[in-house]
C-alpha positions in Angstrom: 28.8 -36.5 44.1 29.6 -33.3 45.5 32.0 -31.9 42.7 29.7 -33.1 40.3 27.1 -31.2 41.2 29.0 -28.0 41.7 30.5 -28.3 38.2 26.8 -28.7 36.9 25.5 -26.0 38.6 28.9 -23.5 37.2 27.6 -24.9 33.7 24.0 -23.8 33.9 24.9 -20.5 35.7 27.6 -19.6 33.1 24.7 -20.9 30.2 22.5 -18.7 31.7 24.5 -15.3 31.9 25.6 -16.3 27.8 21.8 -16.5 27.3 21.0 -13.1 29.3 23.5 -11.2 27.1 22.3 -12.6 23.8 19.1 -11.6 24.3 20.7 -8.7 26.3 22.4 -7.8 23.0 19.3 -8.7 20.5 17.3 -6.1 22.4 19.8 -3.5 22.1 20.6 -3.8 18.4 17.0 -3.7 17.6 16.2 -0.7 19.8 19.5 0.7 17.7 18.0 -0.2 14.4 14.4 1.8 15.5 16.2 4.7 16.7 18.3 5.6 13.8 14.9 5.1 11.6 12.9 7.3 14.4 15.9 9.8 14.1 16.0 10.1 10.6 12.3 10.7 10.5 11.9 12.9 13.2 15.2 15.0 14.6 13.2 17.3 16.6 13.1 16.0 20.3 10.2 18.1 21.4 7.3 16.0 20.4 5.0 18.8 20.9 6.7 21.6 18.9 6.5 18.4 16.4 3.0 18.3 16.5 2.7 22.1 16.2 4.7 22.5 13.1 2.9 19.6 11.6 -0.7 21.0 12.2 0.5 24.6 10.9 1.3 23.0 8.1 -2.8 21.6 7.5 -1.4 18.2 8.4 -3.5 16.0 10.6 -2.4 12.7 12.2 -5.3 11.2 13.7 -4.2 7.6 13.5 -1.2 8.5 16.1 1.2 6.6 13.9 4.2 7.6 12.6 3.7 8.0 9.0 5.4 10.6 7.6 4.6 14.2 7.7 5.2 16.9 5.3 8.3 18.8 7.3 10.3 15.3 7.5 10.6 14.8 3.6 13.6 16.1 1.9 13.2 18.8 -0.1 12.6 18.6 -3.6 10.4 15.5 -2.8 6.8 14.8 -2.6 5.2 16.3 0.6 3.8 14.6 3.4 1.1 13.3 4.9 -2.9 14.4 3.2 -5.4 15.7 6.0 -8.0 13.0 6.8 -11.6 13.7 6.7 -13.8 14.1 10.0 -14.8 10.4 11.4 -18.2 10.1 12.0 -18.7 6.4 11.5 -17.1 2.9 9.7 -18.8 3.1 6.4 -21.3 5.1 4.6 -23.9 6.7 7.0 -27.5 5.3 7.1 -28.7 8.4 7.8 -26.6 11.3 6.2 -26.8 14.9 7.5 -27.9 17.0 4.6 -24.9 19.7 3.9 -25.7 23.5 4.1 -25.2 24.5 0.2 -27.4 22.4 -1.6 -29.3 20.2 1.0 -27.6 17.0 -0.6 -27.1 14.5 2.0 -23.1 13.7 3.0 -21.3 10.5 3.0 -19.4 10.0 6.6 -16.1 8.6 5.8 -13.8 6.7 8.4 -10.6 9.2 9.2 -8.4 6.1 9.2 -8.9 5.3 5.6 -11.0 7.3 3.5 -9.0 10.3 3.4 -9.7 13.0 0.3 -12.2 11.1 -1.1 -12.6 12.9 -4.5 -16.2 11.3 -4.6 -19.4 12.5 -2.7 -23.0 12.7 -3.1 -22.3 16.2 -3.8 -19.9 16.0 -6.3 -20.9 12.6 -8.2 -24.6 12.8 -6.5 -26.1 9.0 -7.3 -23.5 8.0 -9.9 -23.0 4.5 -9.4 -20.0 2.0 -9.9 -18.6 -1.7 -9.0 -17.8 -3.0 -5.9 -16.7 -6.7 -7.0 -20.1 -7.4 -8.6 -22.3 -5.6 -6.3 -23.1 -1.9 -8.0 -22.9 1.0 -5.5 -22.3 4.9 -5.4 -19.1 6.2 -6.2 -19.2 8.0 -3.0 -19.1 4.8 -1.3 -17.0 2.5 -3.0 -13.8 3.7 -0.8 -15.4 3.0 2.3 -16.2 -0.4 1.5 -12.3 -1.1 -0.1 -11.4 0.0 3.1 -13.2 -2.0 5.5 -11.6 -5.2 3.2 -8.0 -4.4 3.8 -8.5 -3.1 7.3 -10.1 -6.7 7.6 -7.2 -8.6 6.1 -4.1 -6.7 6.9 -2.4 -8.7 9.6 -3.2 -11.9 7.8 -2.4 -10.1 4.1 1.1 -11.5 3.3 0.3 -15.2 4.7 -2.7 -15.2 2.3 -0.8 -14.1 -0.4 1.5 -16.9 -0.3 -1.4 -19.4 0.2 -3.9 -18.2 -2.6 -0.8 -17.6 -5.1 1.3 -21.1 -4.0 4.2 -18.6 -3.7 4.1 -17.5 -7.3 3.4 -14.2 -6.4 6.8 -13.6 -5.2 8.0 -14.5 -8.8 5.7 -12.2 -10.4 6.9 -9.4 -8.3 10.4 -10.1 -9.4 9.5 -10.1 -12.6 8.1 -7.1 -12.2 11.0 -5.5 -10.3 13.3 -6.5 -13.4 11.5 -4.2 -15.6 11.9 -1.4 -13.3 15.1 -0.3 -14.4 15.6 0.9 -10.9 19.0 2.7 -10.2 21.1 3.8 -7.5 20.0 7.3 -6.1 17.0 7.4 -8.1 13.6 8.5 -6.4 10.9 5.4 -6.4 6.8 5.8 -5.0 5.4 2.6 -4.8 1.9 3.2 -4.6 -1.1 1.2 -2.8 2.4 -0.5 -1.7 1.0 -2.6 1.2 3.5 -4.5 3.0 5.9 -3.4 1.2 7.0 -6.3 -0.7 8.9 -4.0 -3.5 9.2 -1.0 -1.3 12.0 -3.3 0.6 13.5 -4.1 -2.7 13.8 -0.7 -4.2 15.4 0.6 -0.8 18.2 -1.5 -1.6 18.5 -0.8 -4.9 18.1 3.4 -4.9 21.1 2.9 -1.9 21.6 5.8 0.4 21.4 8.8 -2.3 18.0 7.1 -3.3 14.7 7.9 -1.5 11.6 5.7 -1.8 8.1 6.5 -0.9 5.6 3.7 0.4 2.3 5.0 0.0 -1.1 3.2 0.6 -4.9 4.9 1.4 -5.2 2.1 4.2 -3.6 3.2 7.2 -4.0 -0.5 8.2 -2.1 -2.3 5.4 0.6 0.9 5.7 1.3 0.7 9.4 2.1 -3.7 8.7 4.3 -2.3 6.1 6.1 0.2 8.1 6.4 -2.0 10.9 8.1 -4.5 8.8 10.6 -1.9 6.8 11.6 -0.3 9.8 12.7 -3.8 11.6 14.4 -4.6 8.0 16.4 -1.6 8.5 15.0 0.3 5.2 15.9 3.9 6.2 15.2 5.5 3.3 11.5 5.3 2.9 9.2 7.3 3.9 5.5 6.2 4.9 2.7 8.4 3.2 -1.2 8.0 3.3 -2.2 9.1 -0.3 -5.1 8.3 -2.5 -4.1 7.0 -5.8 -6.5 8.9 -7.6 -5.4 12.2 -6.6 -1.7 11.6 -4.9 -2.1 15.2 -3.4 0.4 15.0 -1.2 3.3 14.9 -4.2 4.7 17.8 -6.2 4.4 17.4 -10.0 7.6 15.6 -11.7 8.6 13.9 -8.2 9.7 10.6 -8.8 11.6 8.6 -11.6 9.7 5.1 -11.1 6.2 4.5 -10.3 4.7 1.5 -8.9 1.7 -0.2 -7.9 0.9 -4.0 -7.4 -2.3 -5.7 -7.2 -3.8 -1.9 -6.4 -5.6 -0.2 -9.4 -8.8 -2.3 -9.4 -9.8 -1.3 -6.0 -9.6 2.4 -7.5 -12.9 4.4 -8.2 -11.8 6.3 -11.1 -8.8 4.5 -12.8 -8.3 6.8 -15.3 -7.9 9.6 -12.9 -5.3 7.6 -11.1 -3.3 7.4 -13.9 -3.5 11.1 -14.4 -2.2 11.6 -11.5 0.8 9.2 -11.7 1.4 10.3 -15.2 1.1 14.0 -13.2 3.8 13.2 -10.5 6.3 11.3 -12.6 9.5 12.7 -13.9 10.0 13.4 -17.9 11.8 10.1 -19.0 10.3 8.0 -15.9 8.3 4.7 -16.1 4.9 3.5 -14.6 4.8 -0.5 -14.0 1.4 -2.0 -13.1 1.5 -5.4 -11.6 -2.0 -6.7 -11.3 -4.4 -9.4 -12.2 -5.5 -9.9 -15.6 -7.6 -12.1 -18.1 -6.1 -15.4 -18.6 -5.6 -15.8 -22.2 -5.6 -19.9 -22.2 -9.6 -20.7 -22.2 -9.4 -23.8 -20.5 -7.2 -22.6 -17.8 -9.8 -19.6 -17.4 -12.4 -22.0 -16.3 -10.6 -23.7 -13.9 -9.1 -20.2 -12.3 -12.9 -19.3 -11.6 -13.5 -22.2 -9.8 -10.6 -22.1 -7.7 -11.3 -18.5 -7.4 -15.0 -18.1 -6.1 -14.7 -21.8 -4.1 -11.1 -22.0 -2.4 -10.4 -18.2 -2.0 -13.4 -17.6 0.0 -12.5 -21.1 2.0 -9.2 -20.4 2.6 -10.5 -16.5 3.8 -12.7 -18.0 6.2 -9.9 -20.3 7.8 -6.8 -18.2 8.0 -8.2 -14.6 8.2 -11.7 -15.3 9.2 -13.1 -13.1 6.5 -14.7 -14.9 3.8 -16.7 -12.3 2.0 -13.1 -10.1 1.9 -11.7 -12.8 -0.4 -14.7 -13.1 -2.7 -14.9 -9.5 -3.3 -11.3 -10.3 -4.5 -12.3 -12.9 -6.7 -15.2 -10.3 -8.3 -13.0 -7.5 -8.2 -10.5 -9.4 -10.6 -13.4 -10.2 -13.1 -14.3 -6.4 -13.4 -11.1 -5.1 -13.7 -10.3 -4.2 -17.8 -8.2 -6.7 -19.5 -4.8 -6.3 -21.1 -5.4 -4.3 -24.1 -8.1 -2.1 -22.4 -5.6 -0.9 -19.8 -3.0 -0.7 -22.3 -5.2 2.1 -24.1 -5.9 3.8 -20.5 -2.3 4.5 -19.9 -1.9 5.6 -23.2 -5.0 8.1 -23.2 -3.0 9.3 -20.0 0.0 10.6 -21.7 2.0 7.4 -21.1 4.0 6.4 -24.3 5.6 3.2 -25.4 2.7 1.2 -23.7 3.6 -2.6 -23.6 2.5 -5.4 -21.4 3.5 -9.0 -20.5 1.7 -11.6 -19.5 2.2 -13.7 -16.8 1.0 -17.4 -15.6 -1.2 -17.2 -18.8 -2.6 -13.6 -18.1 -3.4 -14.6 -14.4 -1.6 -11.5 -14.1 0.1 -9.1 -16.7 2.8 -6.3 -15.8 1.9 -2.8 -17.7 4.7 -0.6 -18.7 4.7 2.9 -19.9 7.2 6.1 -19.7 6.6 9.7 -19.6 8.1 11.3 -22.4 
């Protein structure tokens, strides 16, 4: 009996040591991956001098997140993180202070998300646009969209799987198949969110290539950054950028641009397309994956019923936010149809534009090239 007890204790002790070793090895492995990714992004150990260099370059990191700074990017590729606007409130101010020059009230922006908004009451006055089915001032839309995606960022991937029954993964796979991405290329994934496409591009471009995952929303970008660093994607940079201006990026910087389920949220889509054309290299291509207009009328009616009943309900149950998913359904209906978006791409300068309907037009992939 005593020997049996000793043997049992010996086995228990041995198993405990093995488990402890596995846990320690796992922690060390994870820390090594993070250290390698961080070392590539920040080779200078002196963080105070690193911050002063960023500030001298006119860059303000108000989010305390390890997003890419201007001096971190390789020579000849896009130029770092945009300066954010002064923080006053989460949304448009109810009583904005007048400006000194023309006494028009200014809009207060959330510094986390509303970076370099090209639409202000000074530039656009009271000009209006749509936010879902609502009509709002152009200067206000960016802040409203920012609130939506800040609210849903943590549940974004789960909700995508639930809403599309997992089909969004097939849509993205098809878009990637049209990208023509090759080893050594430079890729910009605009409004890349949690990094589904950027993760694949990171593997495809290889060690001599480079991927930039950009998003206007800091909460979404933080989720994508954590996910890709944990996956060991050490050839990816993470940059806060406004799709309308793409201000951090130099002309003709990328071989491939993608924007997946993000264009419909942009205030001025024509301006965004022109900016995409600017930063694309000659011979490069643009891919737009976006919700579109179903081409089969019975499906369209069923899709409307699903969108305006099931989506807000799922949003309430899973993300505790039904309003954001009501906006999602509305924003899809307000987005240009397939032919209209193709014409907009051509007007921005893209050539050989075409589109492919997926799931009977619920989603479409548009493609265009820069001569």
